[in-house]
C-alpha positions as CSV (number, residue, x, y, z in Angstrom):
1,M,-22.4,-20.9,22.2
2,W,-21.3,-18.5,19.5
3,R,-18.9,-16.7,21.8
4,L,-17.3,-20.0,22.9
5,G,-16.9,-21.1,19.3
6,F,-15.5,-17.7,18.4
7,Y,-12.9,-17.9,21.2
8,V,-11.9,-21.4,20.2
9,W,-11.6,-20.3,16.5
10,R,-9.5,-17.3,17.6
11,I,-7.1,-19.5,19.6
12,G,-6.8,-21.8,16.7
13,L,-6.1,-19.0,14.3
14,Y,-3.3,-17.6,16.6
15,A,-1.8,-21.1,16.8
16,K,-2.1,-21.6,13.1
17,Y,0.0,-18.6,12.3
18,G,2.0,-18.2,15.5
19,I,3.6,-21.6,15.9
20,P,5.0,-21.7,12.3
21,A,6.3,-18.2,12.7
22,A,8.0,-19.1,16.0
23,L,9.5,-22.2,14.4
24,V,10.9,-20.2,11.5
25,L,12.4,-17.7,13.9
26,L,13.9,-20.5,15.9
27,V,15.5,-22.1,12.7
28,I,16.9,-18.7,11.6
29,Y,18.3,-18.1,15.1
30,L,19.9,-21.5,15.3
31,G,21.3,-21.3,11.8
32,Y,22.5,-17.7,11.6
33,G,22.3,-16.3,15.1
34,A,20.7,-13.0,16.1
35,G,21.8,-11.1,13.0
36,T,20.1,-8.9,10.6
37,L,18.1,-11.7,8.9
38,F,16.7,-12.8,12.3
39,W,15.6,-9.3,13.4
40,T,14.2,-8.4,10.0
41,T,12.1,-11.5,10.0
42,A,11.0,-10.9,13.6
43,V,9.9,-7.4,12.8
44,V,7.9,-8.6,9.7
45,F,6.3,-11.4,11.7
46,G,5.5,-9.0,14.5
47,C,3.8,-6.6,12.2
48,V,1.8,-9.4,10.6
49,G,0.8,-10.6,14.1
50,L,-0.2,-7.2,15.2
51,G,-2.4,-6.9,12.1
52,L,-3.9,-10.3,12.8
53,V,-4.7,-9.3,16.4
54,L,-6.2,-5.9,15.4
55,G,-8.3,-7.5,12.7
56,I,-9.7,-10.2,15.0
57,T,-10.3,-7.6,17.7
58,E,-12.3,-5.4,15.3
59,F,-14.3,-8.4,14.2
60,R,-15.0,-9.3,17.8
61,N,-16.2,-5.8,18.6
62,Q,-18.4,-5.8,15.5
63,E,-20.0,-9.1,16.4
64,F,-20.3,-8.7,20.2
65,G,-19.9,-5.0,20.9
66,R,-17.2,-3.6,23.2
67,A,-16.1,-5.7,26.1
68,E,-17.7,-4.8,29.4
69,G,-15.7,-2.7,31.8
70,R,-13.5,-1.1,29.3
71,G,-15.5,2.0,28.7
72,R,-14.8,5.5,30.0
73,I,-14.9,6.0,33.7
74,R,-17.2,8.8,34.6
């Protein structure tokens, strides 16, 4: 049950930060086009998103251990 709740929480967290970021990028793109402001914002949001994914993955590994099947092949 804890795993299911964690995955639902993770999806909610991605949606909580991903949807507004995508909408901001859409507004900037529609207002100014694919200029410097758009690409700078996209890079910043991409770095924040990468940090979010890495942090949640580390938390998942701490709580549940490494995912099965992703270890070294011997």
